[in-house]
Backbone as ProteinMPNN parsed JSONL, in Angstrom:
{"seq_chain_A": "XXXXXXXXXXXXXXXXXXXXXXXXXXXXXXXXXXXXXXXXXXXXXXXXXXXXXXXXXXX", "coords_chain_A": {"N_chain_A": [[74.137, -30.529, 59.86], [72.863, -30.494, 62.036], [72.97, -28.469, 63.006], [71.575, -26.59, 60.955], [68.918, -27.916, 61.948], [68.919, -26.295, 63.739], [68.281, -23.487, 63.523], [66.289, -23.769, 62.485], [64.661, -24.374, 64.298], [65.142, -22.47, 66.031], [63.923, -20.061, 64.052], [61.494, -20.984, 64.636], [60.346, -20.298, 66.39], [60.806, -17.513, 67.036], [59.484, -16.662, 64.408], [57.075, -17.59, 66.246], [56.716, -16.142, 68.296], [56.484, -13.598, 67.369], [54.107, -13.475, 66.278], [52.414, -13.838, 68.563], [52.972, -11.788, 70.095], [51.783, -9.782, 67.438], [49.687, -10.202, 67.727], [48.489, -9.882, 70.178], [48.327, -6.428, 70.382], [46.738, -6.486, 68.573], [44.487, -7.419, 69.488], [44.093, -4.906, 71.484], [42.598, -1.985, 72.453], [41.913, 0.328, 70.246], [43.271, 4.191, 70.588], [41.422, 6.681, 72.04], [42.115, 9.525, 70.658], [43.133, 8.523, 68.232], [40.578, 7.341, 66.72], [39.376, 10.209, 67.185], [40.747, 11.708, 65.492], [40.0, 10.592, 62.622], [37.18, 10.339, 63.31], [37.339, 13.453, 62.257], [38.519, 13.247, 59.677], [36.601, 11.702, 58.341], [34.277, 13.603, 58.808], [35.321, 15.756, 57.2], [36.04, 15.002, 54.682], [32.771, 13.982, 54.454], [31.482, 16.806, 54.567], [33.363, 18.211, 51.566], [32.812, 16.536, 49.627], [30.001, 17.217, 49.974], [29.671, 19.951, 49.374], [31.139, 19.636, 47.283], [28.634, 18.254, 45.751], [26.624, 20.798, 45.791], [28.131, 22.685, 44.375], [27.735, 21.401, 41.929], [25.539, 21.395, 41.137], [24.609, 24.069, 40.223], [25.214, 24.787, 38.063]], "CA_chain_A": [[73.48, -31.098, 59.847], [71.935, -29.982, 63.357], [72.755, -26.427, 62.723], [70.81, -26.626, 60.184], [67.732, -27.523, 62.409], [69.07, -25.51, 64.748], [68.561, -22.131, 62.96], [64.821, -24.045, 61.971], [64.296, -24.647, 65.393], [65.125, -21.003, 66.482], [63.247, -19.625, 63.584], [60.323, -21.056, 65.13], [60.77, -19.271, 68.217], [60.577, -16.07, 66.972], [58.248, -16.579, 64.338], [55.469, -17.632, 67.375], [56.623, -14.656, 69.412], [55.795, -12.051, 66.915], [52.77, -13.711, 66.243], [52.454, -13.808, 69.53], [53.326, -9.667, 70.103], [51.051, -9.004, 66.994], [48.354, -10.73, 68.12], [47.965, -9.467, 71.842], [48.626, -5.594, 69.766], [45.716, -6.097, 67.787], [43.433, -6.618, 70.363], [44.593, -3.591, 72.359], [41.695, -0.259, 71.727], [42.189, 1.761, 69.452], [43.683, 5.159, 70.971], [41.109, 7.628, 71.28], [43.004, 10.115, 69.723], [42.543, 8.413, 66.488], [38.959, 7.492, 67.0], [38.73, 11.597, 66.911], [41.44, 11.908, 64.216], [39.11, 9.614, 61.759], [36.363, 11.234, 62.533], [37.319, 14.453, 62.143], [38.775, 12.584, 58.604], [35.545, 11.837, 57.625], [33.662, 14.754, 59.042], [35.734, 16.706, 56.537], [35.198, 13.969, 53.427], [31.711, 14.785, 54.128], [31.519, 18.213, 54.381], [33.878, 18.221, 50.916], [31.453, 15.534, 49.33], [28.771, 17.989, 49.873], [30.091, 21.058, 48.868], [31.196, 20.042, 44.996], [27.49, 18.143, 44.931], [26.412, 22.078, 45.794], [29.022, 23.419, 42.608], [27.842, 20.372, 40.954], [24.004, 22.176, 40.675], [24.422, 25.523, 40.308], [25.664, 24.597, 36.75]], "C_chain_A": [[72.154, -30.231, 61.323], [71.805, -28.614, 63.61], [71.669, -26.187, 61.625], [69.476, -26.575, 61.249], [67.5, -27.216, 63.745], [68.107, -24.108, 64.812], [66.701, -22.354, 62.667], [63.966, -23.684, 63.076], [64.14, -22.81, 66.31], [63.966, -19.867, 65.175], [61.708, -19.943, 63.693], [59.71, -20.433, 65.608], [60.06, -17.992, 67.603], [59.481, -15.852, 65.933], [56.709, -16.694, 64.964], [55.464, -16.138, 68.501], [56.495, -13.318, 68.741], [54.518, -12.434, 66.877], [51.964, -13.439, 67.735], [51.861, -11.663, 70.332], [52.187, -9.162, 68.9], [49.375, -8.962, 67.326], [48.009, -9.998, 69.449], [48.159, -7.375, 71.075], [47.006, -5.424, 69.192], [44.423, -6.109, 68.415], [43.202, -5.808, 71.594], [43.226, -2.15, 71.074], [41.994, -0.223, 70.615], [42.096, 3.326, 70.169], [42.644, 6.242, 70.904], [41.498, 8.908, 70.598], [42.621, 9.497, 67.742], [41.352, 8.177, 66.465], [39.031, 8.785, 66.902], [39.022, 11.83, 65.373], [40.534, 11.497, 62.471], [37.877, 9.675, 61.939], [36.914, 12.497, 62.613], [37.821, 14.008, 60.16], [37.173, 12.728, 57.862], [34.525, 12.976, 57.634], [34.161, 15.76, 58.014], [35.592, 16.172, 55.292], [33.547, 14.467, 53.489], [31.381, 15.66, 53.519], [31.982, 19.036, 52.323], [32.979, 18.101, 49.711], [30.078, 16.69, 48.6], [28.363, 19.659, 49.052], [30.485, 20.886, 47.223], [29.682, 19.361, 44.279], [26.473, 19.744, 45.593], [27.289, 22.655, 44.49], [28.248, 22.644, 41.452], [25.869, 21.135, 40.368], [23.841, 23.658, 39.842], [24.729, 25.707, 38.818], [24.501, 24.944, 35.81]], "O_chain_A": [[71.054, -29.679, 61.305], [70.971, -27.89, 64.154], [70.889, -25.263, 61.856], [68.95, -25.485, 61.471], [66.627, -27.502, 64.564], [67.423, -23.727, 65.762], [65.926, -21.397, 62.636], [62.943, -23.0, 63.042], [63.224, -22.292, 66.949], [63.306, -18.949, 65.663], [60.838, -19.362, 63.045], [58.592, -19.998, 65.333], [58.888, -17.653, 67.768], [58.576, -15.068, 66.215], [55.643, -16.231, 64.557], [54.634, -15.482, 69.129], [56.418, -12.224, 69.299], [53.71, -11.718, 67.467], [50.911, -12.802, 67.78], [50.96, -10.925, 70.731], [51.581, -8.143, 69.231], [48.416, -8.196, 67.238], [46.877, -9.514, 69.455], [47.907, -6.878, 72.173], [46.277, -4.447, 69.366], [43.492, -5.332, 68.203], [42.36, -5.986, 72.474], [43.104, -1.757, 69.914], [42.475, -1.241, 70.117], [40.958, 3.759, 70.348], [42.694, 6.904, 69.867], [40.696, 9.129, 69.69], [42.141, 9.915, 66.688], [40.795, 9.177, 66.014], [38.345, 8.849, 65.882], [38.262, 12.029, 64.425], [40.6, 12.174, 61.445], [37.159, 9.217, 61.05], [36.927, 12.586, 63.841], [37.223, 14.737, 59.369], [36.753, 13.595, 57.096], [33.958, 13.295, 56.589], [33.412, 16.729, 57.887], [34.915, 16.903, 54.569], [33.121, 15.255, 52.646], [31.035, 15.688, 52.338], [31.338, 19.951, 51.81], [32.516, 18.995, 49.003], [29.542, 16.877, 47.508], [27.398, 20.195, 48.507], [30.259, 21.641, 46.278], [29.334, 19.53, 43.11], [25.322, 19.388, 45.843], [26.589, 23.096, 43.579], [28.123, 23.08, 40.308], [25.373, 21.177, 39.241], [23.003, 24.044, 39.027], [24.488, 26.815, 38.338], [24.646, 24.857, 34.59]]}, "name": "protein", "num_of_chains": 1, "seq": "XXXXXXXXXXXXXXXXXXXXXXXXXXXXXXXXXXXXXXXXXXXXXXXXXXXXXXXXXXX"}
C-alpha cells in the first residue's frame, strides 16, 4: 500500500511540474517570426478571397 501512495505522490509531482512548465511557456511572447508568418498567411487568404470575389462578379 505504501508503494501505491508513493506512486500517487510521484504522479502529483510530475503533474505539478508539467503544469508549471506549460504555464511559463504559455506566458512567453510569440516569437516575431511566427507573428510575421501568421500575417503573411492572413494577407494571402485575403488576397485569394478578393480574387475569388472578383471572378464571381464577372459571370
